C-alpha positions as CSV (number, residue, x, y, z in Angstrom):
1,M,-31.9,-4.4,10.0
2,T,-32.9,-7.8,11.2
3,I,-31.6,-9.1,14.3
4,G,-31.0,-12.8,15.6
5,V,-29.2,-15.1,18.0
6,A,-27.0,-18.3,17.3
7,L,-28.2,-21.2,19.8
8,S,-26.0,-23.5,21.4
9,L,-25.5,-27.1,20.2
10,Q,-24.8,-28.4,23.8
11,D,-28.8,-29.0,24.5
12,R,-31.1,-31.8,23.4
13,V,-33.1,-31.0,20.5
14,D,-36.2,-30.6,22.5
15,S,-34.5,-27.9,24.8
16,T,-33.1,-26.2,21.5
17,V,-36.9,-26.0,20.2
18,Q,-37.8,-24.3,23.3
19,L,-35.1,-21.9,23.4
20,A,-35.6,-21.1,19.7
21,R,-39.5,-20.6,20.8
22,E,-38.3,-18.2,23.5
23,A,-36.2,-16.3,21.1
24,H,-39.2,-15.8,18.5
25,E,-41.4,-14.7,21.4
26,A,-38.8,-12.1,22.5
27,G,-39.0,-10.6,19.0
28,L,-35.6,-12.0,17.5
29,R,-36.2,-12.8,13.8
30,S,-33.7,-15.6,13.4
31,A,-31.9,-18.7,15.0
32,W,-28.6,-19.8,13.9
33,F,-26.5,-23.2,14.3
34,G,-23.0,-23.7,14.1
35,Q,-21.8,-27.0,12.2
36,T,-19.4,-28.9,14.1
37,F,-19.0,-32.7,14.7
38,S,-22.0,-33.3,16.6
39,Y,-25.3,-32.1,15.3
40,D,-26.0,-32.0,11.7
41,S,-26.8,-28.4,11.5
42,P,-29.5,-28.3,8.4
43,T,-31.4,-30.9,10.2
44,L,-31.7,-29.2,13.4
45,A,-32.5,-26.1,11.6
46,A,-35.1,-27.7,9.7
47,I,-36.9,-29.3,13.1
48,V,-36.7,-25.9,14.8
49,G,-38.2,-24.0,11.8
50,R,-41.1,-26.4,11.4
51,E,-41.7,-26.2,15.2
52,V,-41.4,-22.5,15.3
53,P,-43.4,-20.9,12.7
54,G,-42.3,-17.6,11.4
55,L,-38.8,-17.8,12.8
56,H,-36.0,-17.9,10.4
57,V,-33.1,-20.4,10.8
58,G,-29.9,-20.7,9.3
59,T,-26.5,-22.8,9.3
60,S,-23.4,-20.8,9.9
61,A,-21.6,-22.6,8.6
62,I,-20.9,-25.9,6.8
63,P,-17.2,-26.2,5.7
64,V,-16.8,-27.2,2.0
65,F,-13.9,-29.7,2.9
66,G,-15.4,-33.3,3.6
67,R,-18.8,-32.3,1.8
68,H,-20.2,-32.4,-1.9
69,P,-22.6,-30.0,-3.3
70,L,-25.2,-32.6,-4.4
71,L,-25.4,-33.7,-0.6
72,V,-25.5,-30.3,0.8
73,S,-28.2,-29.1,-1.9
74,S,-30.4,-32.1,-0.6
75,Q,-30.1,-31.2,3.1
76,A,-30.5,-27.4,2.1
77,Q,-33.6,-27.9,0.2
78,T,-35.2,-30.3,2.6
79,A,-34.7,-27.6,5.3
80,Q,-36.2,-25.1,3.1
81,A,-39.2,-27.3,2.2
82,A,-39.7,-28.2,6.0
83,T,-39.6,-24.4,7.0
84,G,-41.6,-23.1,4.6
85,G,-39.0,-20.9,2.8
86,R,-37.2,-19.7,6.0
87,Y,-33.9,-21.6,5.9
88,H,-30.6,-19.8,5.2
89,L,-27.5,-21.9,4.2
90,G,-23.8,-20.8,5.1
91,L,-20.7,-22.3,3.8
92,A,-17.1,-21.9,5.1
93,L,-13.7,-22.6,3.9
94,G,-13.0,-24.5,7.2
95,T,-9.5,-24.6,8.7
96,K,-6.3,-26.7,7.8
97,K,-5.9,-28.1,11.4
98,L,-9.5,-29.1,11.7
99,T,-9.9,-30.5,8.1
100,E,-6.9,-32.6,8.1
101,A,-7.3,-34.0,11.6
102,A,-10.9,-34.9,11.1
103,F,-11.2,-35.8,7.6
104,G,-7.6,-36.9,6.7
105,I,-7.7,-34.9,3.4
106,P,-5.3,-32.0,2.6
107,H,-6.8,-28.6,3.2
108,E,-5.4,-27.4,-0.2
109,R,-6.7,-24.5,-2.6
110,P,-9.7,-23.6,-0.4
111,V,-10.6,-20.5,-2.3
112,G,-10.7,-22.6,-5.5
113,R,-12.7,-25.1,-3.9
114,L,-14.9,-22.7,-2.6
115,R,-15.4,-21.0,-6.2
116,E,-16.3,-24.6,-7.5
117,F,-18.5,-25.5,-4.6
118,L,-20.5,-22.5,-5.2
119,T,-20.7,-22.6,-8.9
120,A,-21.9,-26.2,-8.8
121,L,-24.2,-25.5,-5.8
122,R,-26.2,-22.5,-7.0
123,P,-28.0,-24.2,-10.0
124,L,-28.8,-27.1,-7.9
125,L,-30.6,-24.9,-5.4
126,E,-32.4,-22.9,-8.1
127,T,-33.3,-25.5,-10.7
128,G,-32.3,-29.0,-9.0
129,S,-29.8,-29.9,-11.7
130,S,-26.2,-29.3,-12.3
131,D,-23.4,-30.2,-14.8
132,F,-20.4,-28.9,-13.4
133,H,-17.0,-30.5,-14.2
134,G,-14.0,-28.6,-12.4
135,E,-10.5,-29.2,-11.2
136,L,-11.2,-30.1,-7.8
137,L,-15.0,-31.4,-8.0
138,T,-17.8,-32.8,-10.2
139,A,-21.3,-32.5,-9.7
140,T,-23.9,-33.8,-12.3
141,T,-27.5,-34.8,-11.8
142,P,-28.4,-38.0,-13.8
143,M,-31.8,-37.7,-12.3
144,P,-33.6,-34.6,-10.9
145,A,-32.3,-33.0,-7.5
146,R,-35.3,-30.6,-6.9
147,V,-36.9,-30.9,-3.5
148,P,-40.8,-30.1,-3.9
149,G,-41.5,-27.2,-1.8
150,A,-38.0,-25.9,-1.7
151,E,-39.0,-22.3,-2.6
152,P,-37.7,-19.8,-3.0
153,P,-34.3,-20.8,-3.7
154,V,-32.2,-21.1,-0.5
155,P,-30.2,-18.3,0.4
156,L,-26.4,-18.8,-0.1
157,L,-24.0,-17.2,2.3
158,V,-20.5,-17.5,2.9
159,A,-18.2,-17.2,6.1
160,A,-15.9,-15.0,4.3
161,M,-13.6,-12.5,5.8
162,A,-10.4,-12.6,3.5
163,P,-9.8,-10.6,0.2
164,Q,-10.1,-13.7,-1.8
165,A,-12.8,-15.5,-0.3
166,L,-14.7,-12.0,-0.1
167,R,-14.2,-11.7,-4.0
168,V,-15.6,-15.1,-4.6
169,S,-18.6,-14.6,-2.3
170,G,-19.6,-11.4,-3.9
171,E,-19.5,-12.9,-7.2
172,L,-21.2,-16.1,-6.5
173,A,-23.2,-16.0,-3.2
174,D,-25.8,-13.7,-1.9
175,G,-24.0,-12.5,1.3
176,I,-21.4,-13.3,3.8
177,L,-21.3,-14.3,7.6
178,P,-18.3,-12.5,9.5
179,L,-17.5,-13.5,12.9
180,L,-15.4,-11.3,15.1
181,A,-15.1,-8.6,12.6
182,G,-15.7,-5.3,14.3
183,P,-17.4,-2.1,12.8
184,R,-13.8,-1.0,11.7
185,A,-13.1,-4.1,9.8
186,L,-16.4,-4.1,8.2
187,A,-16.5,-0.7,6.8
188,E,-12.9,-0.5,5.9
189,H,-12.3,-4.0,4.5
190,I,-14.9,-6.5,4.5
191,V,-18.0,-4.4,3.2
192,P,-16.5,-2.8,0.5
193,A,-14.7,-5.7,-1.0
194,V,-17.7,-8.0,-1.1
195,S,-19.8,-4.9,-2.4
196,A,-17.3,-4.4,-5.4
197,A,-17.1,-8.0,-6.3
198,A,-21.0,-8.3,-6.4
199,E,-21.2,-5.0,-8.3
200,A,-18.6,-6.3,-10.8
201,A,-20.4,-9.5,-11.3
202,G,-23.9,-7.9,-11.6
203,R,-25.2,-9.4,-8.7
204,P,-27.4,-7.6,-6.1
205,A,-25.8,-5.7,-2.9
206,P,-24.9,-8.6,-0.7
207,R,-26.3,-9.3,2.5
208,I,-23.9,-8.5,5.4
209,V,-24.9,-11.0,8.3
210,A,-22.5,-9.9,11.1
211,F,-22.0,-12.4,14.0
212,V,-21.3,-10.5,17.4
213,P,-20.6,-12.0,20.8
214,G,-22.5,-10.1,23.3
215,V,-24.3,-10.3,26.6
216,V,-26.4,-7.3,28.4
217,T,-25.2,-7.6,32.1
218,A,-24.7,-5.9,35.3
219,D,-21.3,-7.5,35.9
220,A,-19.4,-6.8,32.8
221,E,-16.2,-7.5,34.2
222,K,-17.1,-11.1,35.1
223,V,-18.7,-11.9,31.7
224,R,-15.7,-10.3,30.0
225,E,-13.3,-13.0,31.8
226,S,-15.7,-15.6,30.5
227,A,-15.6,-14.2,27.1
228,T,-11.9,-14.2,27.2
229,E,-11.9,-18.0,27.8
230,A,-14.7,-19.0,25.4
231,L,-13.5,-17.0,22.5
232,A,-9.7,-18.0,22.8
233,F,-10.4,-20.8,20.5
234,Y,-10.4,-18.5,17.4
235,E,-7.1,-17.0,18.1
236,Q,-5.1,-19.8,17.0
237,F,-6.4,-19.5,13.3
238,P,-4.6,-17.1,11.0
239,S,-7.9,-15.9,9.5
240,Y,-9.3,-14.8,12.6
241,Q,-6.3,-13.0,14.1
242,R,-6.2,-11.1,10.8
243,V,-9.8,-9.8,11.2
244,I,-9.2,-9.0,15.0
245,G,-6.2,-7.1,14.0
246,L,-8.2,-5.1,11.4
247,S,-11.1,-4.6,14.0
248,G,-8.3,-2.7,16.2
249,A,-8.5,-5.4,18.9
250,T,-5.8,-7.6,20.3
251,R,-7.8,-10.6,21.4
252,A,-11.1,-12.1,20.2
253,A,-12.8,-11.1,23.6
254,D,-11.9,-7.4,23.1
255,L,-14.8,-7.6,20.2
256,A,-17.4,-9.1,22.6
257,V,-20.3,-6.5,23.1
258,I,-20.7,-6.6,26.8
259,G,-22.4,-4.2,29.2
260,D,-25.8,-2.5,29.9
261,E,-28.7,-2.0,27.7
262,E,-27.4,1.2,26.5
263,T,-24.0,0.1,25.8
264,V,-25.0,-2.9,23.6
265,A,-27.7,-0.8,21.7
266,A,-25.1,1.7,20.7
267,E,-22.8,-1.0,19.5
268,V,-25.5,-2.7,17.3
269,H,-25.9,0.6,15.8
270,R,-22.1,0.9,15.0
271,Y,-22.6,-2.6,13.3
272,R,-25.4,-1.1,11.1
273,E,-23.5,2.1,10.3
274,A,-20.6,-0.2,9.2
275,G,-22.8,-2.0,6.6
276,A,-24.0,-4.7,8.4
277,T,-27.6,-5.6,7.3
278,E,-28.3,-8.1,9.9
279,V,-26.6,-8.8,13.3
280,V,-26.8,-12.2,14.9
281,F,-25.5,-12.4,18.6
282,T,-23.8,-15.2,19.7
283,A,-22.5,-16.6,23.4
284,T,-25.4,-14.7,25.0
285,E,-25.3,-17.5,27.4
286,L,-21.9,-16.5,29.0
287,G,-23.5,-14.7,31.8
288,G,-26.1,-17.2,32.9
289,E,-29.7,-17.6,32.3
290,A,-30.8,-14.2,33.6
291,D,-28.5,-12.2,31.4
292,R,-29.5,-14.3,28.4
293,R,-32.8,-13.5,28.7
294,R,-32.3,-9.8,29.4
295,T,-30.0,-9.5,26.3
296,W,-32.7,-11.3,24.2
297,K,-35.2,-8.8,25.4
298,L,-33.2,-5.9,24.4
299,L,-32.5,-7.4,20.9
300,G,-35.9,-8.1,20.4
301,E,-36.9,-4.5,21.2
302,L,-34.1,-3.4,18.8
303,A,-35.4,-5.5,16.2
304,A,-38.9,-4.3,16.6
305,G,-37.4,-0.6,16.3
């Protein structure tokens, strides 16, 4: 199992590079960046990956609404070439509320759009060409779209947790990026569904990159309060409400891994036993700088072990 961290997008680029360097020195294997309406995540990942040799970098995740496979392919291949093959691309369905408010376009047939997006994108990443004509999008290459040095082909992951999205991801992607899906939801619902879809499509077993909020701390109660406030954002979306419930939890913060080294290490083991091939800790800054460093130290030790 590899272990990484998600880095906050609130800092300047130079500060983010320094944080990524610190993560690598602690023994962590990867750094991941979300995609909001501020930083361009693949660009930031390319900068960090080039500045911190040996560290894998990833995007988690770019919504397929408001984007096009040709443009995403260019971004991803450029990041792959810049990092010497250490970039991982994550896609997401996005949400109706944010999509329609931000882009002014209807958030309709998200799973259908995801299927078409992946179908058009994979040959672009693998060969630099595409000739896809679907119901919802078209992606053709009147000239080559291959970026020199973008090798091996960029791994393609999806932030999928619902049954239909898991089926499409198993058939067409290399793995998934579940967030706030506890060990119970992974073992009983998510891993079996995506693995069965991959097997039926004749594809390799998918990567299961579990994103887990977590902090090593001596003041678990205080950090839990911070997590309750910070993670409440996700509770307004039905997809997260569902997976939180399947995990046996009531609120998003119930799934945050908070406690001493022994407690956190045991939870990482539970995710591994549930089928996670990789664990990425998020929100490690919730307890302050000292706790963040303490958390990264433990995770680096677990990654080495």
